[in-house]
C-alpha positions as CSV (number, residue, x, y, z in Angstrom):
1,M,15.1,-7.6,-29.6
2,W,16.4,-4.0,-29.5
3,R,13.1,-2.7,-30.8
4,K,11.3,-4.4,-27.9
5,L,13.9,-2.9,-25.5
6,Y,13.3,0.5,-27.0
7,L,9.6,0.2,-26.6
8,T,10.1,-0.9,-22.9
9,V,12.3,2.1,-22.3
10,T,9.9,4.4,-24.0
11,V,7.1,3.2,-21.7
12,I,9.3,3.7,-18.6
13,I,10.3,7.2,-19.6
14,A,6.6,8.1,-20.4
15,V,5.6,6.9,-16.9
16,L,8.5,8.7,-15.2
17,F,8.2,12.1,-16.9
18,F,4.8,12.5,-18.5
19,A,2.2,10.1,-16.9
20,Q,0.6,10.7,-13.5
21,A,2.2,8.5,-11.0
22,Q,0.2,5.9,-9.1
23,D,0.6,4.8,-5.5
24,P,1.6,1.2,-4.5
25,V,-1.4,-0.6,-3.0
26,F,-0.8,-3.5,-0.6
27,S,-2.7,-6.7,-1.1
28,Q,-2.5,-7.2,2.7
29,F,-4.3,-3.9,3.2
30,Y,-5.4,-5.0,6.7
31,A,-1.7,-5.3,7.6
32,A,-1.0,-1.7,6.5
33,P,-3.9,0.1,8.1
34,L,-2.3,3.6,8.0
35,Q,-1.6,3.2,4.3
36,L,-5.3,2.3,3.8
37,N,-6.8,5.2,5.9
38,P,-5.2,7.6,8.4
39,A,-8.4,7.3,10.6
40,F,-7.1,3.8,11.6
41,A,-4.5,5.5,13.9
42,G,-5.3,4.5,17.5
43,T,-7.7,1.7,16.8
44,T,-5.7,-0.5,19.2
45,L,-5.5,0.3,22.9
46,A,-1.7,-0.2,23.1
47,P,1.1,0.7,20.6
48,R,1.1,-1.2,17.3
49,L,4.0,-1.5,14.8
50,T,3.6,-2.8,11.3
51,F,6.2,-3.7,8.7
52,N,5.4,-4.5,5.0
53,H,7.3,-5.7,2.0
54,R,5.9,-6.2,-1.5
55,N,7.7,-7.6,-4.5
56,Q,5.5,-7.1,-7.6
57,Y,6.3,-8.9,-11.0
58,P,9.5,-10.6,-9.8
59,N,10.2,-12.1,-13.3
60,W,11.1,-8.6,-14.3
61,P,14.1,-8.1,-11.9
62,N,13.2,-5.5,-9.2
63,A,10.3,-4.2,-11.3
64,Y,8.4,-2.8,-8.2
65,I,9.8,-3.2,-4.7
66,T,8.0,-1.5,-1.8
67,Y,8.8,-1.3,1.9
68,A,6.7,0.4,4.6
69,A,6.7,0.7,8.4
70,S,4.4,2.4,10.8
71,F,3.9,3.1,14.5
72,E,0.7,4.1,16.2
73,Q,-0.7,4.7,19.7
74,E,-4.0,5.7,21.1
75,I,-4.3,8.3,23.9
76,A,-7.6,7.4,25.4
77,A,-7.8,10.5,27.6
78,L,-7.7,12.7,24.5
79,N,-10.0,10.4,22.4
80,S,-7.1,10.6,19.9
81,G,-4.7,8.4,18.0
82,F,-1.2,9.3,16.8
83,G,0.9,7.6,14.3
84,I,3.9,7.9,12.0
85,Q,4.6,5.9,8.8
86,V,7.5,5.7,6.3
87,M,7.6,4.1,2.9
88,T,10.1,3.5,0.1
89,D,9.0,2.4,-3.4
90,A,11.6,1.5,-6.1
91,A,10.5,1.0,-9.7
92,G,12.5,-0.2,-12.7
93,D,15.3,-1.8,-10.7
94,G,15.7,1.4,-8.7
95,I,15.7,3.9,-11.6
96,F,12.7,5.7,-10.1
97,K,12.4,5.9,-6.3
98,T,9.9,7.4,-3.9
99,H,10.6,8.0,-0.2
100,Q,7.8,9.1,2.1
101,V,7.5,10.0,5.8
102,A,4.2,11.2,7.4
103,G,2.6,12.0,10.7
104,I,-1.0,11.0,11.4
105,Y,-3.6,12.2,13.9
106,S,-7.1,10.8,14.5
107,Y,-10.0,11.8,16.7
108,K,-12.7,9.5,17.9
109,V,-16.3,10.5,18.4
110,Q,-18.9,8.1,20.0
111,L,-22.1,8.4,18.1
112,G,-24.1,6.3,20.6
113,G,-24.0,2.8,21.9
114,K,-21.1,0.9,20.3
115,T,-20.9,3.0,17.2
116,N,-17.9,5.3,16.7
117,V,-16.5,7.5,14.1
118,R,-12.8,8.4,13.7
119,I,-11.6,11.4,11.6
120,G,-7.9,11.1,10.5
121,L,-5.5,13.7,9.1
122,E,-2.1,13.0,7.6
123,A,0.7,15.4,6.7
124,G,4.2,14.6,5.5
125,M,6.9,14.9,2.9
126,Y,8.0,12.7,0.1
127,Q,10.8,12.7,-2.3
128,V,10.9,11.4,-5.8
129,R,14.2,10.7,-7.6
130,V,15.3,9.4,-11.0
131,D,18.7,7.8,-11.8
132,W,19.2,9.5,-15.2
133,D,22.4,7.8,-16.0
134,R,20.7,4.4,-16.1
135,L,18.1,5.4,-18.7
136,I,18.5,4.3,-22.3
137,F,17.0,6.5,-25.1
138,E,16.3,5.8,-28.8
139,D,19.3,7.6,-30.0
140,Q,21.5,5.3,-28.0
141,L,20.3,2.1,-29.7
142,D,22.1,0.4,-32.5
143,P,20.1,-2.2,-34.5
144,L,22.9,-4.8,-34.0
145,T,24.7,-4.0,-30.8
146,G,22.0,-2.2,-28.9
147,P,23.1,0.5,-26.4
148,V,26.8,-0.1,-26.9
149,D,29.3,-0.1,-29.8
150,P,31.2,-3.3,-30.9
151,A,33.9,-2.5,-28.4
152,G,31.3,-2.4,-25.6
153,N,31.4,1.4,-25.1
154,P,27.9,2.9,-24.4
155,F,26.5,5.4,-26.9
156,L,25.8,8.9,-25.6
157,S,22.4,10.5,-25.8
158,E,21.5,13.9,-27.0
159,E,18.5,14.1,-24.7
160,N,18.5,17.1,-22.5
161,R,19.2,16.3,-18.9
162,P,16.7,17.9,-16.5
163,A,18.2,20.5,-14.1
164,A,16.9,18.6,-11.1
165,L,16.6,14.8,-10.8
166,N,14.9,14.8,-7.4
167,S,12.0,16.7,-5.9
168,T,10.8,17.0,-2.3
169,L,7.1,17.7,-1.8
170,F,4.5,18.3,0.9
171,D,1.6,15.9,0.9
172,A,-1.7,15.9,2.8
173,S,-4.4,13.3,3.2
174,A,-7.5,12.7,5.2
175,G,-10.0,9.9,6.1
176,V,-13.1,8.9,8.0
177,L,-13.9,5.6,9.6
178,F,-17.2,4.3,11.0
179,Y,-17.3,1.2,13.1
180,N,-18.9,-0.8,15.9
181,D,-18.5,-4.3,17.2
182,K,-19.7,-6.0,14.0
183,V,-19.1,-3.8,10.9
184,Y,-16.8,-1.1,9.7
185,G,-16.6,1.3,6.7
186,G,-14.5,4.2,5.7
187,I,-13.2,6.5,3.0
188,S,-9.8,8.0,2.6
189,L,-8.5,10.8,0.3
190,K,-4.8,10.7,-0.5
191,H,-2.8,13.6,-2.0
192,L,-5.4,16.3,-1.4
193,N,-3.0,19.0,-2.5
194,R,-2.0,17.2,-5.7
195,P,1.8,17.6,-5.4
196,N,3.5,18.2,-8.7
197,E,6.4,15.7,-8.9
198,S,7.4,16.1,-12.5
199,F,11.0,16.6,-13.3
200,L,10.2,18.6,-16.5
201,Q,9.0,22.1,-16.8
202,L,5.6,21.2,-18.2
203,N,2.6,23.4,-18.9
204,E,0.5,23.3,-15.7
205,N,-2.5,22.5,-17.9
206,L,-0.8,19.3,-19.1
207,F,0.3,18.1,-15.6
208,S,-1.8,18.8,-12.5
209,G,0.1,16.8,-10.0
210,R,-0.2,13.3,-8.5
211,P,-3.8,12.2,-8.9
212,L,-6.1,12.2,-5.9
213,R,-6.4,8.6,-4.6
214,V,-9.9,7.7,-3.3
215,T,-10.3,4.6,-1.3
216,I,-13.7,3.2,-0.1
217,H,-13.5,0.2,2.1
218,G,-15.7,-1.8,4.5
219,G,-16.4,-5.2,6.0
220,A,-18.1,-7.1,8.8
221,E,-17.0,-9.6,11.5
222,F,-18.8,-12.8,12.5
223,D,-17.7,-14.9,15.5
224,L,-17.5,-18.7,14.7
225,G,-17.2,-19.8,18.3
226,R,-14.4,-20.5,20.8
227,H,-12.5,-23.8,20.6
228,N,-11.3,-23.6,24.2
229,K,-11.5,-21.3,27.2
230,R,-8.0,-19.9,26.7
231,G,-7.9,-19.5,22.9
232,A,-9.3,-16.5,21.0
233,A,-12.7,-17.0,19.3
234,A,-12.6,-18.0,15.6
235,F,-14.1,-15.4,13.3
236,I,-14.6,-14.6,9.6
237,S,-14.5,-11.2,8.1
238,P,-15.9,-10.6,4.6
239,N,-14.6,-7.3,3.2
240,V,-14.3,-5.1,0.1
241,M,-12.0,-2.3,-1.0
242,L,-12.3,0.0,-4.0
243,V,-9.4,2.2,-5.0
244,K,-9.5,4.9,-7.7
245,Q,-6.6,7.1,-8.7
246,G,-6.7,9.1,-11.9
247,D,-7.9,6.9,-14.8
248,T,-7.0,3.6,-13.0
249,G,-8.6,1.7,-10.2
250,Q,-9.3,-1.7,-8.6
251,I,-11.8,-3.6,-6.6
252,N,-10.7,-6.2,-4.0
253,A,-13.4,-8.5,-2.5
254,G,-12.9,-11.5,-0.3
255,A,-12.8,-12.8,3.2
256,Y,-10.3,-13.1,6.1
257,I,-10.6,-15.9,8.7
258,G,-8.9,-16.3,12.0
259,A,-8.8,-19.4,14.3
260,G,-6.5,-19.3,17.3
261,A,-2.9,-18.9,16.2
262,L,-3.7,-19.4,12.5
263,F,-5.3,-17.0,10.0
264,G,-5.8,-16.8,6.2
265,G,-7.7,-15.2,3.5
266,V,-8.7,-15.2,-0.2
267,W,-9.5,-12.2,-2.3
268,F,-10.1,-11.4,-6.0
269,R,-8.8,-8.2,-7.5
270,H,-10.4,-6.7,-10.6
271,N,-9.4,-3.4,-12.2
272,F,-11.8,-1.2,-14.0
273,T,-11.4,-3.0,-17.3
274,L,-10.4,-6.6,-16.6
275,A,-9.7,-9.3,-14.1
276,D,-6.3,-8.9,-12.5
277,A,-5.4,-11.4,-9.8
278,G,-6.4,-13.9,-7.1
279,V,-4.9,-13.1,-3.7
280,F,-4.1,-16.0,-1.3
281,M,-2.8,-15.3,2.2
282,V,-1.8,-17.4,5.2
283,G,-0.2,-16.5,8.6
284,V,0.5,-17.3,12.2
285,R,0.1,-15.4,15.4
286,E,2.3,-15.9,18.5
287,G,2.0,-13.6,21.5
288,V,2.3,-10.0,20.3
289,F,3.6,-11.0,16.9
290,R,1.6,-11.7,13.7
291,L,3.4,-12.8,10.5
292,G,1.6,-13.0,7.2
293,Y,2.5,-14.1,3.6
294,S,0.3,-13.5,0.6
295,Y,0.6,-14.5,-3.1
296,D,-1.0,-12.6,-5.9
297,M,-1.7,-15.0,-8.8
298,T,-2.0,-13.0,-12.0
299,V,-5.0,-13.9,-14.2
300,S,-4.8,-11.0,-16.6
301,A,-3.1,-11.0,-20.1
302,L,0.2,-10.3,-18.4
303,A,0.3,-14.0,-17.3
304,A,0.4,-15.0,-21.0
305,V,3.4,-12.8,-21.9
306,P,6.4,-14.9,-22.9
307,G,8.4,-15.4,-19.7
308,G,5.5,-13.8,-17.8
309,T,5.7,-11.1,-15.1
310,G,5.7,-13.5,-12.3
311,N,3.3,-13.5,-9.4
312,T,3.5,-11.0,-6.6
313,H,4.8,-11.8,-3.1
314,E,4.0,-9.8,0.0
315,I,5.1,-10.3,3.7
316,S,3.8,-8.4,6.7
317,L,4.7,-8.3,10.4
318,I,2.5,-6.8,13.0
319,I,3.7,-6.2,16.6
320,N,0.6,-5.5,18.7
321,L,1.4,-4.8,22.3
322,E,-2.4,-5.0,23.0
323,D,-2.0,-8.7,23.2
324,S,0.0,-8.7,26.5
325,N,-1.9,-10.1,29.4
326,A,-2.1,-6.9,31.5
327,L,-3.4,-4.9,28.6
328,A,-5.9,-7.7,27.7
329,R,-7.4,-7.4,31.2
330,K,-7.5,-3.7,30.8
331,M,-9.3,-4.0,27.5
332,K,-11.9,-6.3,29.0
333,A,-12.4,-4.0,32.0
334,A,-12.9,-1.1,29.6
335,R,-15.3,-3.1,27.4
336,W,-13.2,-2.3,24.4
337,N,-15.4,-3.5,21.5
338,N,-14.7,-3.2,17.8
339,C,-14.7,-5.3,14.6
340,F,-11.0,-4.9,13.8
341,K,-9.7,-8.4,14.7
342,M,-8.4,-8.8,11.1
343,F,-6.4,-5.5,11.5
344,Q,-4.9,-6.5,14.8
């Protein structure tokens, strides 16, 4: 048992101090548009607020917990969108935490007809922190009693404590988004400056900072007809997302469907080497509020591990003030056309 514990701890330490950290990626990417691509800022006529919570591998208590929130607003007179987003990610029951805040700006250019392009820029700060006192090293493990002596006193480690256990860094990202009333597509580049978040004084040739995250995404929207004169038209939106960061990556492919107050979706996620998970989502819309819940069912070898990792749960809340009656009339008068119903 203690050997398994040591191996687990070794992996955690390797990830925290030597490996290149990876970003959390929301399964409900459409409910975290600014996390997906900064060029989404301002794609609604009125202010939009989004709130996200992700609990990954819940059978490992608090393995990965992520919270995010954002606010965005278009300024039509400037052809611009502005936004701000915050995120907190806790790994290993809070042993390793990341806090991020960023400001976002996007500019819209009309290419002709209903086709537009948005260019988004993001700049912010993030802090990484490790709780050193909760780490357990090899020299603290006894074959019989584990990390404590028979009296219950913890063993001390001779590992050298880093001089600093937190680091605050500047981060920059950018993205481009093409869209019309039927299709959309874009690419975003996160961590353009490759911030170095290591706590150890490593050779720069061995650690070059957080890997650049490249996201390519796109989709289409097809109306399925209107059930009544007052209700919104039903639609289906097939979409795909490819994310690559360092040596890892994933492809999500599936479809989102909306019909009046109800919506749902199904996706399949495959990393670059094996099948990962099926994603199932359901939600409800009422006035300016949209609440969604998704369930990631693991299909990889992790599902066969004794006890399992557990499947991932995600909840999102979008408050889109564009859905107020006065603004809806304004949108219609302005002939506001796009294919972003699944994001709104």
